[in-house]
C-alpha positions as CSV (number, residue, x, y, z in Angstrom):
1,X,0.0,0.0,0.0
2,X,1.0,3.6,-0.5
3,X,3.4,5.2,2.1
4,X,3.9,8.9,2.6
5,X,7.1,10.5,1.5
6,X,8.6,13.5,3.2
7,X,6.5,15.9,1.1
8,X,3.3,14.1,1.9
9,X,4.0,14.1,5.6
10,X,4.9,17.8,5.7
11,X,1.7,18.6,3.7
12,X,-0.5,16.8,6.2
13,X,1.3,18.1,9.3
14,X,1.0,21.7,8.1
15,X,-2.6,21.2,7.3
16,X,-3.2,20.2,10.9
17,X,-1.4,23.2,12.2
18,X,-3.4,25.5,10.0
19,X,-6.7,23.9,11.1
20,X,-5.8,24.1,14.8
21,X,-5.4,27.8,14.4
22,X,-8.6,28.2,12.5
23,X,-10.5,26.1,15.1
24,X,-9.1,28.1,18.0
25,X,-10.0,31.4,16.4
26,X,-13.6,30.1,15.8
27,X,-13.9,28.9,19.5
28,X,-12.6,32.3,20.6
29,X,-15.3,34.0,18.6
30,X,-12.9,35.5,16.0
31,X,-14.4,33.5,13.1
32,X,-18.1,33.5,12.3
33,X,-20.0,30.3,11.6
34,X,-20.2,31.1,7.9
35,X,-16.4,31.6,7.8
36,X,-15.6,28.5,9.7
37,X,-18.0,26.3,7.8
38,X,-15.9,25.7,4.6
39,X,-12.8,25.3,6.8
40,X,-14.2,22.5,8.9
41,X,-15.7,20.8,5.8
42,X,-12.3,20.8,4.1
43,X,-11.1,18.8,7.1
44,X,-14.0,16.3,7.2
45,X,-16.0,17.8,10.1
46,X,-19.8,17.9,10.0
47,X,-22.1,19.2,12.7
48,X,-24.7,16.5,13.3
49,X,-27.7,16.3,15.6
50,X,-25.8,15.7,18.9
51,X,-22.2,16.4,18.2
52,X,-19.7,17.0,15.4
53,X,-18.9,14.1,13.1
54,X,-15.4,13.5,11.8
55,X,-15.0,11.5,8.6
56,X,-11.5,10.1,8.1
57,X,-10.2,9.1,4.7
58,X,-9.3,5.5,4.0
59,X,-7.9,5.7,0.4
60,X,-9.6,3.1,-1.8
61,X,-10.5,1.2,1.4
62,X,-6.9,0.1,2.3
63,X,-5.2,0.5,5.7
64,X,-2.7,-1.3,7.8
65,X,-2.8,-2.7,11.4
66,X,-0.9,0.4,12.8
67,X,-3.6,2.7,11.3
68,X,-6.4,0.5,12.6
69,X,-4.9,0.6,16.1
70,X,-4.8,4.4,15.9
71,X,-8.5,4.4,14.9
72,X,-9.2,2.3,18.0
73,X,-7.3,4.7,20.2
74,X,-9.2,7.7,18.8
75,X,-12.5,5.9,19.4
76,X,-11.4,5.2,23.0
77,X,-9.9,8.6,23.8
78,X,-12.1,11.1,21.9
79,X,-15.4,9.2,21.1
80,X,-17.7,6.7,22.7
81,X,-15.5,3.6,22.1
82,X,-16.7,2.8,18.6
83,X,-16.4,3.9,15.0
84,X,-18.6,3.5,11.9
85,X,-17.3,2.3,8.5
86,X,-19.1,3.9,5.5
87,X,-20.1,3.0,2.0
88,X,-17.3,5.3,0.7
89,X,-14.8,2.9,2.4
90,X,-14.1,5.6,5.0
91,X,-14.6,5.7,8.8
92,X,-16.6,8.1,10.9
93,X,-16.5,9.2,14.5
94,X,-19.9,10.4,15.7
95,X,-19.1,11.9,19.1
96,X,-15.9,14.0,19.1
97,X,-15.8,17.5,20.6
98,X,-15.0,20.2,18.2
99,X,-12.1,21.4,20.4
100,X,-10.5,18.0,20.1
101,X,-10.7,17.6,16.4
102,X,-7.3,19.2,15.7
103,X,-5.7,16.8,18.2
104,X,-7.4,13.9,16.4
105,X,-6.1,15.1,13.1
106,X,-2.6,15.4,14.5
107,X,-2.8,11.8,15.8
108,X,-4.0,10.6,12.4
109,X,-1.1,12.3,10.7
110,X,1.4,10.2,12.8
111,X,0.1,7.1,11.0
112,X,-0.2,8.7,7.5
113,X,-4.0,9.3,7.7
114,X,-6.1,12.5,7.3
115,X,-9.6,13.8,6.8
116,X,-8.9,16.0,3.8
117,X,-11.6,16.1,1.1
118,X,-13.9,13.7,2.9
119,X,-16.6,16.5,2.7
120,X,-17.3,19.6,0.7
121,X,-17.8,20.2,-3.0
122,X,-14.6,18.5,-4.1
123,X,-13.3,15.2,-5.4
124,X,-14.0,12.7,-2.6
125,X,-12.3,9.4,-1.7
126,X,-11.7,7.2,-4.8
127,X,-13.2,3.7,-4.2
128,X,-12.6,0.3,-5.7
129,X,-13.2,-3.4,-5.3
130,X,-12.4,-4.7,-1.8
131,X,-10.7,-7.7,-3.4
132,X,-8.4,-5.6,-5.6
133,X,-5.1,-7.3,-6.4
134,X,-6.2,-10.8,-5.3
135,X,-9.5,-11.4,-7.2
136,X,-9.5,-14.2,-9.8
137,X,-11.7,-12.3,-12.2
138,X,-9.3,-9.3,-12.3
139,X,-8.3,-7.8,-15.6
140,X,-5.6,-5.8,-13.8
141,X,-5.1,-4.4,-10.3
142,X,-7.0,-1.1,-10.0
143,X,-5.1,0.1,-6.9
144,X,-2.2,1.9,-8.7
145,X,-4.7,3.8,-10.7
146,X,-6.7,4.7,-7.5
147,X,-3.5,6.0,-6.0
148,X,-2.7,8.1,-9.1
149,X,-6.2,9.6,-9.0
150,X,-5.9,10.2,-5.3
151,X,-2.6,12.1,-5.6
152,X,-3.8,14.1,-8.6
153,X,-7.2,15.1,-7.0
154,X,-5.9,15.9,-3.5
155,X,-5.6,19.7,-3.1
156,X,-6.1,20.2,-6.9
157,X,-6.5,23.9,-7.0
158,X,-8.9,23.9,-10.0
159,X,-11.4,21.5,-8.5
160,X,-11.5,22.6,-4.8
161,X,-14.9,24.3,-5.2
162,X,-17.0,22.3,-7.7
163,X,-20.7,22.8,-8.2
164,X,-21.2,19.8,-5.9
165,X,-19.3,16.8,-4.5
166,X,-17.7,14.5,-7.0
167,X,-17.1,10.7,-6.6
168,X,-14.9,8.4,-8.7
169,X,-14.9,4.6,-8.6
170,X,-12.5,2.3,-10.4
171,X,-13.1,-1.4,-11.2
172,X,-10.5,-3.9,-12.5
173,X,-12.7,-7.0,-12.5
174,X,-15.2,-8.5,-14.9
175,X,-17.8,-8.5,-12.0
176,X,-18.3,-4.9,-10.9
177,X,-18.0,-4.8,-7.1
178,X,-17.4,-1.0,-7.1
179,X,-20.8,0.2,-8.5
180,X,-19.0,2.3,-11.1
181,X,-22.1,3.2,-13.0
182,X,-23.6,5.0,-10.0
183,X,-20.7,7.4,-9.6
184,X,-20.0,10.8,-11.1
185,X,-17.2,9.0,-13.0
186,X,-16.8,5.3,-13.2
187,X,-13.7,3.8,-14.7
188,X,-13.6,0.2,-15.9
189,X,-10.2,-1.3,-16.7
190,X,-10.3,-3.3,-19.9
191,X,-7.8,-5.1,-22.2
192,X,-7.8,-5.0,-26.0
193,X,-6.9,-7.9,-28.3
194,X,-3.2,-7.1,-27.9
195,X,-3.4,-7.3,-24.1
196,X,-3.0,-3.6,-23.6
197,X,-5.0,-2.0,-20.8
198,X,-7.3,0.9,-21.2
199,X,-10.3,2.5,-19.5
200,X,-14.0,2.6,-20.4
201,X,-15.2,5.9,-18.9
202,X,-18.7,6.2,-17.6
203,X,-20.0,9.6,-16.5
204,X,-23.2,10.9,-14.9
205,X,-24.2,8.2,-12.5
206,X,-25.4,8.8,-9.0
207,X,-28.1,8.3,-6.4
208,X,-29.8,10.9,-4.2
209,X,-32.9,12.7,-5.3
210,X,-32.4,11.9,-9.0
211,X,-30.9,8.4,-9.3
212,X,-29.3,8.0,-12.7
213,X,-27.1,5.3,-14.4
214,X,-23.7,6.5,-15.7
215,X,-23.3,6.7,-19.5
216,X,-20.3,5.5,-21.5
217,X,-18.6,8.6,-22.9
218,X,-15.2,7.2,-23.8
219,X,-14.2,3.6,-24.7
220,X,-10.7,2.1,-24.2
221,X,-9.0,5.3,-23.1
222,X,-5.2,4.9,-23.2
223,X,-3.9,4.8,-19.7
224,X,-1.4,7.7,-20.2
225,X,-4.4,10.0,-20.9
226,X,-6.3,9.1,-17.7
227,X,-5.7,12.3,-15.8
228,X,-6.0,14.6,-18.8
229,X,-9.4,13.1,-19.7
230,X,-10.6,13.4,-16.1
231,X,-9.5,17.0,-16.1
232,X,-11.5,17.6,-19.3
233,X,-14.6,16.1,-17.7
234,X,-14.2,18.2,-14.6
235,X,-13.5,21.4,-16.5
236,X,-16.8,20.9,-18.5
237,X,-18.6,20.2,-15.2
238,X,-17.0,23.2,-13.4
239,X,-18.0,25.5,-16.3
240,X,-21.5,24.3,-17.1
241,X,-22.7,22.5,-13.9
242,X,-25.5,24.3,-12.1
243,X,-24.6,26.3,-9.0
244,X,-28.0,28.0,-8.4
245,X,-29.7,24.8,-7.0
246,X,-27.7,22.3,-5.0
247,X,-30.3,19.6,-5.8
248,X,-29.5,20.0,-9.5
249,X,-25.8,20.6,-9.2
250,X,-24.3,17.1,-9.7
251,X,-22.7,16.2,-13.0
252,X,-25.5,13.6,-13.6
253,X,-28.0,16.5,-14.1
254,X,-25.6,18.2,-16.6
255,X,-25.1,14.9,-18.6
256,X,-28.9,14.3,-18.6
257,X,-29.7,17.9,-19.7
258,X,-27.1,18.0,-22.5
259,X,-27.5,14.3,-23.6
260,X,-24.5,12.0,-23.4
261,X,-23.3,12.6,-27.0
262,X,-23.3,16.4,-26.6
263,X,-21.6,16.1,-23.2
264,X,-18.9,13.8,-24.7
265,X,-18.4,16.3,-27.5
266,X,-17.8,19.1,-25.0
267,X,-15.3,16.9,-23.1
268,X,-13.5,16.1,-26.4
269,X,-13.3,19.7,-27.3
270,X,-11.7,20.6,-23.9
271,X,-9.5,17.5,-24.0
272,X,-7.7,18.6,-27.1
273,X,-6.0,21.4,-25.0
274,X,-5.0,18.9,-22.3
275,X,-4.1,15.7,-24.2
276,X,-0.3,16.3,-24.2
277,X,-0.1,18.5,-21.1
278,X,2.1,17.9,-18.0
279,X,-0.7,15.7,-16.6
280,X,-0.1,13.1,-19.2
281,X,1.1,10.0,-17.4
282,X,4.6,8.6,-18.1
283,X,5.7,5.0,-17.6
284,X,7.8,6.2,-14.7
285,X,4.8,7.6,-12.9
286,X,2.7,4.5,-13.6
287,X,5.4,2.1,-12.6
288,X,6.1,4.0,-9.4
289,X,2.4,3.8,-8.4
290,X,2.4,0.0,-9.2
291,X,5.4,-0.5,-7.0
292,X,3.4,0.3,-3.9
293,X,1.1,-2.7,-4.6
294,X,3.4,-5.6,-5.0
295,X,2.3,-9.0,-3.7
296,X,3.2,-9.8,-0.2
297,X,5.6,-12.7,0.6
298,X,3.1,-15.5,-0.2
299,X,4.2,-19.0,0.6
300,X,4.4,-21.1,-2.5
301,X,1.7,-23.9,-2.5
302,X,1.3,-23.9,1.2
303,X,-0.2,-27.0,2.8
304,X,-3.9,-26.7,3.7
305,X,-3.2,-28.7,6.9
306,X,-6.4,-30.0,8.6
307,X,-8.6,-27.5,6.7
308,X,-10.8,-30.0,5.0
309,X,-11.3,-32.1,8.1
310,X,-12.0,-29.0,10.2
311,X,-14.8,-28.1,7.8
312,X,-16.2,-31.6,7.9
313,X,-16.2,-31.7,11.7
314,X,-17.6,-28.2,12.4
315,X,-20.8,-27.0,10.7
316,X,-20.4,-23.5,12.0
317,X,-16.9,-23.2,10.7
318,X,-18.0,-24.7,7.3
319,X,-20.8,-22.1,7.1
320,X,-18.3,-19.3,7.8
321,X,-16.0,-20.6,5.0
322,X,-18.8,-20.8,2.5
323,X,-20.2,-17.4,3.2
324,X,-17.3,-15.3,4.4
325,X,-14.4,-16.3,2.3
326,X,-13.5,-15.5,-1.3
327,X,-11.3,-17.4,-3.7
328,X,-7.8,-16.0,-4.0
329,X,-5.5,-15.8,-7.0
330,X,-2.8,-17.5,-4.9
331,X,-3.2,-21.2,-4.2
332,X,-3.7,-22.0,-0.6
333,X,-5.0,-18.6,0.4
334,X,-8.5,-17.0,0.7
335,X,-9.8,-13.5,1.4
336,X,-11.8,-13.4,4.6
337,X,-14.7,-10.9,5.2
338,X,-15.3,-10.0,8.8
339,X,-19.0,-9.3,9.2
340,X,-20.0,-6.0,10.9
341,X,-23.6,-7.1,10.7
342,X,-24.2,-9.1,13.9
343,X,-27.8,-9.0,14.9
344,X,-28.4,-6.1,17.4
345,X,-25.3,-4.1,16.2
346,X,-25.8,-1.1,13.9
347,X,-24.4,-2.1,10.5
348,X,-20.9,-0.9,10.0
349,X,-20.2,-0.2,13.6
350,X,-17.1,-1.6,15.3
351,X,-15.8,-1.1,18.9
352,X,-12.4,0.0,19.9
353,X,-11.6,-3.5,21.3
354,X,-12.7,-5.1,18.1
355,X,-10.5,-2.7,16.1
356,X,-7.5,-3.6,18.2
357,X,-8.3,-7.3,17.8
358,X,-8.7,-6.9,14.0
359,X,-5.3,-5.2,13.9
360,X,-3.7,-8.1,15.8
361,X,-5.3,-10.6,13.5
362,X,-4.2,-8.8,10.5
363,X,-0.6,-8.9,11.7
364,X,-0.9,-12.6,12.6
365,X,-2.8,-13.9,9.5
366,X,-2.7,-11.3,6.7
367,X,0.6,-9.5,6.4
368,X,-0.7,-6.6,8.5
369,X,-3.1,-5.3,5.8
370,X,-6.8,-4.6,5.9
371,X,-9.6,-3.6,3.5
372,X,-12.9,-1.8,4.1
373,X,-15.7,-2.7,1.6
374,X,-18.5,-0.4,0.5
375,X,-20.8,-3.0,2.1
376,X,-19.3,-1.8,5.5
377,X,-17.4,-4.9,6.3
378,X,-13.7,-5.5,7.0
379,X,-11.5,-7.8,4.9
380,X,-8.3,-9.8,5.6
381,X,-7.2,-10.3,2.1
382,X,-4.4,-12.9,2.4
383,X,-5.2,-15.7,4.8
384,X,-3.7,-19.2,4.5
385,X,-6.4,-21.9,4.5
386,X,-4.3,-23.8,7.1
387,X,-4.7,-20.9,9.5
388,X,-8.4,-20.2,8.8
389,X,-9.8,-22.3,11.6
390,X,-7.7,-20.5,14.3
391,X,-8.7,-17.1,12.8
392,X,-12.4,-18.1,12.8
393,X,-12.2,-19.1,16.5
394,X,-10.9,-15.6,17.4
395,X,-13.5,-13.9,15.3
396,X,-16.3,-16.0,16.6
397,X,-15.3,-15.2,20.2
398,X,-15.5,-11.5,19.5
399,X,-18.7,-11.1,17.4
400,X,-17.0,-10.7,14.1
401,X,-17.8,-14.1,12.4
402,X,-21.5,-13.8,11.6
403,X,-21.7,-16.0,8.5
404,X,-24.1,-13.8,6.5
405,X,-22.0,-12.1,3.9
406,X,-24.2,-11.4,0.8
407,X,-27.3,-12.4,2.6
408,X,-30.4,-10.4,3.6
409,X,-29.0,-9.3,7.1
410,X,-25.7,-8.2,5.6
411,X,-27.4,-4.9,4.9
412,X,-26.0,-1.5,4.0
413,X,-27.3,1.1,6.4
414,X,-26.5,4.7,7.1
415,X,-26.6,6.0,10.7
416,X,-29.9,7.7,10.0
417,X,-32.0,9.9,12.3
418,X,-30.2,8.8,15.4
419,X,-27.2,10.9,14.4
420,X,-27.7,12.7,11.1
421,X,-29.4,16.1,11.0
422,X,-30.4,15.6,7.4
423,X,-32.2,12.3,8.0
424,X,-36.0,12.1,7.8
425,X,-36.2,8.9,9.8
426,X,-34.2,6.5,12.0
427,X,-32.5,3.6,10.3
428,X,-30.7,1.8,13.1
429,X,-33.8,0.5,15.0
430,X,-35.5,-0.6,11.8
431,X,-32.3,-2.4,10.7
432,X,-32.3,-4.2,14.1
433,X,-35.9,-5.3,13.7
434,X,-35.1,-6.7,10.2
435,X,-32.1,-8.5,11.6
436,X,-34.1,-10.0,14.4
437,X,-36.9,-11.1,12.1
438,X,-34.5,-13.0,9.8
439,X,-32.1,-14.2,12.4
440,X,-32.2,-17.8,11.1
441,X,-29.1,-18.8,9.1
442,X,-30.7,-21.8,7.4
443,X,-33.5,-19.6,6.1
444,X,-31.0,-16.9,5.0
445,X,-28.9,-19.5,3.1
446,X,-32.1,-20.9,1.4
447,X,-32.9,-17.4,0.2
448,X,-29.5,-16.9,-1.3
449,X,-28.0,-13.6,-2.2
450,X,-30.2,-10.5,-1.5
451,X,-28.9,-7.0,-1.1
452,X,-30.9,-4.9,1.3
453,X,-29.8,-1.2,1.3
454,X,-31.2,1.4,3.7
455,X,-31.0,5.2,3.7
456,X,-32.5,7.6,6.2
457,X,-33.0,10.3,3.7
458,X,-32.9,11.1,0.0
459,X,-29.1,11.8,0.1
460,X,-28.9,8.0,-0.3
461,X,-25.8,7.3,1.8
462,X,-27.1,3.8,2.2
463,X,-27.5,3.3,-1.6
464,X,-31.1,2.3,-1.2
465,X,-31.7,2.9,-5.0
466,X,-29.5,0.0,-5.9
467,X,-30.5,-2.5,-3.3
468,X,-32.4,-5.6,-4.5
469,X,-34.6,-4.4,-1.7
470,X,-34.3,-0.7,-0.8
471,X,-35.6,1.2,2.2
472,X,-35.8,5.0,2.3
473,X,-36.8,7.0,5.4
474,X,-39.4,9.8,4.6
475,X,-41.2,12.4,6.6
476,X,-45.0,12.6,6.5
477,X,-46.3,15.5,8.5
478,X,-43.6,15.0,11.2
479,X,-44.0,11.2,11.4
480,X,-41.3,8.8,10.3
481,X,-42.3,6.5,7.4
482,X,-40.4,4.2,5.1
483,X,-40.6,3.8,1.3
484,X,-39.9,0.3,-0.1
485,X,-38.3,-0.2,-3.5
486,X,-37.4,-3.4,-5.3
487,X,-35.2,-4.6,-8.2
488,X,-32.1,-2.3,-7.9
489,X,-28.7,-3.6,-8.7
490,X,-25.2,-2.2,-9.4
491,X,-23.7,-4.6,-11.9
492,X,-22.0,-2.9,-14.9
493,X,-24.1,-4.5,-17.6
494,X,-27.3,-5.0,-15.6
495,X,-27.3,-1.8,-13.5
496,X,-30.7,-0.4,-12.7
497,X,-32.5,1.7,-10.2
498,X,-35.1,0.0,-7.9
499,X,-38.7,0.8,-8.5
500,X,-40.9,2.2,-5.6
501,X,-43.4,-0.5,-4.6
502,X,-46.1,1.7,-3.3
503,X,-47.1,4.2,-0.4
504,X,-44.6,4.5,2.4
505,X,-45.2,2.4,5.5
506,X,-44.9,3.0,9.3
507,X,-41.8,1.7,11.1
508,X,-43.6,-1.2,12.8
509,X,-44.8,-2.6,9.4
510,X,-41.4,-2.8,7.7
511,X,-40.3,-6.3,8.9
512,X,-43.7,-7.7,7.9
513,X,-43.5,-6.0,4.5
514,X,-40.1,-7.4,3.8
515,X,-41.2,-10.9,4.9
516,X,-44.1,-10.7,2.5
517,X,-41.8,-9.7,-0.3
518,X,-39.5,-12.6,0.5
519,X,-42.4,-15.0,0.5
520,X,-43.5,-13.9,-3.0
521,X,-39.9,-14.6,-4.1
522,X,-39.9,-18.1,-2.5
523,X,-43.2,-19.0,-4.2
524,X,-42.2,-17.9,-7.6
525,X,-38.4,-18.5,-8.0
526,X,-37.0,-21.0,-10.4
527,X,-34.3,-23.4,-9.3
528,X,-31.2,-21.5,-8.3
529,X,-32.7,-18.1,-9.3
530,X,-31.7,-15.1,-7.2
531,X,-34.2,-12.7,-5.7
532,X,-33.4,-9.8,-8.1
533,X,-33.7,-12.1,-11.1
534,X,-37.1,-13.4,-10.0
535,X,-38.3,-9.9,-9.4
536,X,-37.3,-8.8,-13.0
537,X,-38.8,-11.9,-14.5
538,X,-42.2,-11.8,-12.8
539,X,-42.5,-8.0,-12.4
540,X,-43.7,-5.9,-9.5
541,X,-47.4,-6.6,-9.3
542,X,-47.4,-9.8,-7.2
543,X,-45.1,-8.2,-4.6
544,X,-47.3,-5.1,-4.4
545,X,-50.4,-7.1,-4.0
546,X,-49.0,-9.1,-1.1
547,X,-47.5,-6.1,0.7
548,X,-50.6,-3.8,0.4
549,X,-53.4,-6.5,0.6
């Protein structure tokens, strides 16, 4: 993974000093709220319902055990002993005091972390596949390209005050696990017949009030032109994106208004001035970025030990292997997903003690490296099969081995009205009620893969639009209701936005409504057919009739 050089460290350290002075002046009454607002946002600090919230960047979801221990320390020292992992592969602290935030940023800087550009109208954290570098269906490793984009976009003077926030996702696999078509820019790594890599560039995707699927604007872009083409896209957006209405300010609205062909023409016209500019990537720059992501010291063809017998002897362990491990490109290894979706725990939340344990387990079993997925789980990417049973025992004893990855209770969920001032409704208690209703592993396994995504408001932090089952909190005359949608999915070739099922429902009716939806699926599915495929085959009417009968 990327490591700071002296320039990086000095930049982040000086940023902390600058913000410490700004915060002190604000607390002393020398800066008005309106003056301090953009300054705190540039450093990842929101003001929520009960306290400030600090969002810390985890570049493309990668961190090491030292960094994880620092997050645990911050949770213990400055917060309420826990943190929350987000769909942007970042981490949030919900209870710090404003006066302590410069100290937190200073602590983060000691382990090469920061909160820069985790909020505000700028280029946010670039995201990718949580199995980048180890997946069997990988065209090429996307992480070097994520790092190139990260370095280019951080403190880019031209794009610090865009019309609205801007999100980029990069996928290097045939199966899109990064939801690239629901980002402002989605980059798909491809190979031509000669084996040369390039990028298919999608623009104008996004969720929120106006969910739209990104459109292909450039096919097989040569890699040396990646940054110049991104600059052309952002210049067109910066010039023509709406600034009079924040709800219509995202690039997706501009692409929709112009039409994808006219938008692509404007980008091409701008690109001609940039194509051979200093932002053109050289082999030296590309190779340097790739050098940060070399394979760890894998053991060649390691023995699997008693792995097969351990699976045969222990049903719980076998379930964990089936549901929480992913095939690895290296023989004898697997990637292990640690579920942060135990029944009764808010999805994505992790305690300080668990973070310390995860860091220890990463050192012991996975070369000290960790990944955060956009599904709000933690991944140990390089675990030997022979050591998997011992790892599972440690996870099981500490509430991190729930074998539900990809199943209904492995839901994406924002913090909702319990914390967020923008939310229309609470999400955590509803998520807990759903978990309790479906807390039966045999039933979950019979149902197969179902993505349930839950947002507390139209900002769609929980990606409800692209859940196979989506839940959205809405306000009806001061009361909390929930809107149910079905059929969303994020795959590159099958991407679509879920369709609202009908009128919103009261909180206490949601578990029943989801159970009715599931029963329609069970009654109508073909052998081996997933929920989302059954829905698209039979249509919405049967589901609607059952829920609103």
